[in-house]
C-alpha atoms as an extended CHARMM CRD file, in Angstrom:
* protein
*
        93  EXT
         1         1  MET       CA             88.5270000000     -205.2490000000      120.4180000000  PROA      1               0.0000000000
         2         2  ARG       CA             86.0800000000     -202.4350000000      119.8860000000  PROA      2               0.0000000000
         3         3  LEU       CA             87.4110000000     -198.9220000000      120.1970000000  PROA      3               0.0000000000
         4         4  SER       CA             84.7700000000     -198.0980000000      122.8170000000  PROA      4               0.0000000000
         5         5  GLN       CA             86.1940000000     -200.8760000000      125.0060000000  PROA      5               0.0000000000
         6         6  SER       CA             89.7200000000     -199.5060000000      124.7830000000  PROA      6               0.0000000000
         7         7  VAL       CA             89.0000000000     -196.1020000000      126.2820000000  PROA      7               0.0000000000
         8         8  LYS       CA             90.8200000000     -195.7610000000      129.5990000000  PROA      8               0.0000000000
         9         9  PRO       CA             91.3330000000     -192.8650000000      132.0110000000  PROA      9               0.0000000000
        10        10  ILE       CA             94.8380000000     -191.5790000000      132.5660000000  PROA      10              0.0000000000
        11        11  SER       CA             94.7200000000     -192.9710000000      136.1080000000  PROA      11              0.0000000000
        12        12  TYR       CA             94.4450000000     -196.4830000000      134.6120000000  PROA      12              0.0000000000
        13        13  LEU       CA             97.5480000000     -195.8440000000      132.5150000000  PROA      13              0.0000000000
        14        14  LYS       CA             99.4560000000     -194.5080000000      135.5130000000  PROA      14              0.0000000000
        15        15  GLN       CA             98.6290000000     -197.5540000000      137.6360000000  PROA      15              0.0000000000
        16        16  ASN       CA             98.7800000000     -200.2070000000      134.8940000000  PROA      16              0.0000000000
        17        17  THR       CA            101.3340000000     -199.0340000000      132.3570000000  PROA      17              0.0000000000
        18        18  ALA       CA            102.8490000000     -202.4640000000      131.6630000000  PROA      18              0.0000000000
        19        19  LYS       CA             99.3960000000     -204.0560000000      131.4520000000  PROA      19              0.0000000000
        20        20  ALA       CA             98.1810000000     -201.3400000000      129.0720000000  PROA      20              0.0000000000
        21        21  ILE       CA            101.1630000000     -201.9110000000      126.7850000000  PROA      21              0.0000000000
        22        22  LYS       CA            100.5280000000     -205.6770000000      126.7950000000  PROA      22              0.0000000000
        23        23  GLU       CA             96.8540000000     -205.0700000000      125.9410000000  PROA      23              0.0000000000
        24        24  VAL       CA             97.7470000000     -202.8290000000      123.0180000000  PROA      24              0.0000000000
        25        25  GLN       CA            100.2520000000     -205.3530000000      121.6860000000  PROA      25              0.0000000000
        26        26  ALA       CA             97.9800000000     -208.3670000000      122.1940000000  PROA      26              0.0000000000
        27        27  ASN       CA             94.8790000000     -206.7800000000      120.6690000000  PROA      27              0.0000000000
        28        28  LEU       CA             96.7090000000     -204.8420000000      117.9400000000  PROA      28              0.0000000000
        29        29  SER       CA             94.2700000000     -202.0750000000      118.7320000000  PROA      29              0.0000000000
        30        30  PRO       CA             94.9580000000     -198.5670000000      119.9940000000  PROA      30              0.0000000000
        31        31  MET       CA             93.9880000000     -197.4700000000      123.5010000000  PROA      31              0.0000000000
        32        32  ILE       CA             92.4050000000     -194.0510000000      123.9250000000  PROA      32              0.0000000000
        33        33  ILE       CA             93.5690000000     -192.2620000000      127.0760000000  PROA      33              0.0000000000
        34        34  THR       CA             91.2070000000     -189.7330000000      128.6200000000  PROA      34              0.0000000000
        35        35  GLN       CA             91.8200000000     -186.9020000000      131.0290000000  PROA      35              0.0000000000
        36        36  ASN       CA             88.8880000000     -185.2480000000      132.7740000000  PROA      36              0.0000000000
        37        37  GLY       CA             86.5510000000     -187.2500000000      130.5240000000  PROA      37              0.0000000000
        38        38  GLU       CA             88.0870000000     -186.0220000000      127.2580000000  PROA      38              0.0000000000
        39        39  ALA       CA             90.2150000000     -188.0550000000      124.8610000000  PROA      39              0.0000000000
        40        40  LYS       CA             93.7630000000     -186.6940000000      125.1030000000  PROA      40              0.0000000000
        41        41  ALA       CA             96.1410000000     -189.3650000000      123.7890000000  PROA      41              0.0000000000
        42        42  VAL       CA             96.3950000000     -192.6670000000      121.9750000000  PROA      42              0.0000000000
        43        43  LEU       CA             98.5850000000     -195.6090000000      122.9830000000  PROA      43              0.0000000000
        44        44  ILE       CA             99.4130000000     -197.7250000000      119.9330000000  PROA      44              0.0000000000
        45        45  ASP       CA            101.6840000000     -200.6750000000      119.1780000000  PROA      45              0.0000000000
        46        46  VAL       CA            104.9220000000     -199.4890000000      117.5530000000  PROA      46              0.0000000000
        47        47  ALA       CA            104.5360000000     -201.8320000000      114.5580000000  PROA      47              0.0000000000
        48        48  LEU       CA            101.0780000000     -200.3970000000      113.8550000000  PROA      48              0.0000000000
        49        49  TYR       CA            102.4420000000     -196.8780000000      114.2770000000  PROA      49              0.0000000000
        50        50  GLU       CA            105.2040000000     -197.5600000000      111.7490000000  PROA      50              0.0000000000
        51        51  GLN       CA            102.6870000000     -199.0770000000      109.3420000000  PROA      51              0.0000000000
        52        52  ASP       CA            100.4570000000     -196.0170000000      109.7000000000  PROA      52              0.0000000000
        53        53  GLN       CA            103.4220000000     -193.7030000000      109.0570000000  PROA      53              0.0000000000
        54        54  GLU       CA            104.3360000000     -195.6210000000      105.8980000000  PROA      54              0.0000000000
        55        55  SER       CA            100.7230000000     -195.4430000000      104.7130000000  PROA      55              0.0000000000
        56        56  LEU       CA            100.6080000000     -191.7010000000      105.3430000000  PROA      56              0.0000000000
        57        57  ALA       CA            103.8690000000     -191.2290000000      103.4500000000  PROA      57              0.0000000000
        58        58  MET       CA            102.4620000000     -193.1600000000      100.4930000000  PROA      58              0.0000000000
        59        59  LEU       CA             99.2680000000     -191.0950000000      100.5100000000  PROA      59              0.0000000000
        60        60  LYS       CA            101.3530000000     -187.9050000000      100.6280000000  PROA      60              0.0000000000
        61        61  MET       CA            103.3650000000     -189.0650000000       97.6010000000  PROA      61              0.0000000000
        62        62  ILE       CA            100.1470000000     -189.8280000000       95.7070000000  PROA      62              0.0000000000
        63        63  ALA       CA             98.7540000000     -186.3780000000       96.5220000000  PROA      63              0.0000000000
        64        64  GLN       CA            101.9960000000     -184.7170000000       95.3960000000  PROA      64              0.0000000000
        65        65  SER       CA            101.9430000000     -186.7580000000       92.1860000000  PROA      65              0.0000000000
        66        66  LYS       CA             98.3740000000     -185.6710000000       91.4660000000  PROA      66              0.0000000000
        67        67  GLN       CA             99.3420000000     -182.0330000000       92.0390000000  PROA      67              0.0000000000
        68        68  ALA       CA            102.3770000000     -182.3400000000       89.7630000000  PROA      68              0.0000000000
        69        69  TYR       CA            100.2690000000     -183.9720000000       87.0610000000  PROA      69              0.0000000000
        70        70  ALA       CA             97.6030000000     -181.2580000000       87.3320000000  PROA      70              0.0000000000
        71        71  ALA       CA            100.3220000000     -178.6080000000       87.0280000000  PROA      71              0.0000000000
        72        72  GLY       CA            101.7210000000     -180.2810000000       83.9150000000  PROA      72              0.0000000000
        73        73  ASN       CA            104.9740000000     -181.3140000000       85.5720000000  PROA      73              0.0000000000
        74        74  VAL       CA            105.1430000000     -184.7120000000       83.8800000000  PROA      74              0.0000000000
        75        75  LYS       CA            107.3000000000     -186.5310000000       81.3810000000  PROA      75              0.0000000000
        76        76  THR       CA            106.9880000000     -189.8070000000       79.5310000000  PROA      76              0.0000000000
        77        77  ALA       CA            108.4830000000     -193.0350000000       80.8300000000  PROA      77              0.0000000000
        78        78  LYS       CA            110.8170000000     -193.0390000000       77.8320000000  PROA      78              0.0000000000
        79        79  LYS       CA            112.1120000000     -189.5810000000       78.7650000000  PROA      79              0.0000000000
        80        80  SER       CA            112.4500000000     -190.5760000000       82.4420000000  PROA      80              0.0000000000
        81        81  PHE       CA            114.5250000000     -193.6510000000       81.5940000000  PROA      81              0.0000000000
        82        82  SER       CA            116.6510000000     -191.6390000000       79.1930000000  PROA      82              0.0000000000
        83        83  ASP       CA            117.3280000000     -189.0070000000       81.8630000000  PROA      83              0.0000000000
        84        84  THR       CA            118.1400000000     -191.7170000000       84.4010000000  PROA      84              0.0000000000
        85        85  ARG       CA            120.6260000000     -193.3480000000       82.0460000000  PROA      85              0.0000000000
        86        86  LYS       CA            122.2860000000     -189.9710000000       81.4370000000  PROA      86              0.0000000000
        87        87  ASN       CA            122.5340000000     -189.3230000000       85.1760000000  PROA      87              0.0000000000
        88        88  ILE       CA            124.0390000000     -192.7540000000       85.8110000000  PROA      88              0.0000000000
        89        89  LYS       CA            126.5660000000     -192.2850000000       82.9950000000  PROA      89              0.0000000000
        90        90  ALA       CA            127.4900000000     -188.8200000000       84.2820000000  PROA      90              0.0000000000
        91        91  ALA       CA            127.9810000000     -190.1850000000       87.8020000000  PROA      91              0.0000000000
        92        92  GLN       CA            130.2890000000     -192.9120000000       86.4880000000  PROA      92              0.0000000000
        93        93  ASP       CA            132.4910000000     -190.4800000000       84.5400000000  PROA      93              0.0000000000
């Protein structure tokens, strides 16, 4: 479904809440809710929302990694594994 076809006024949502939820789930496409002709909210399937949140978290981790690398806060894989082994051994003792 095209995004332009999934723009609905808030009155539609008020009168057809169950139908709107079924549409969002069936089409796997968000519904834009307008109020006074302006986009105000988005109705989205929960699975898509969770997927989006996971994607955003991954992008945030990548950005943080790039910043750490640029700042010189890096170590070799060999050093990382060595530190991990030490931490595991210390936790077992």
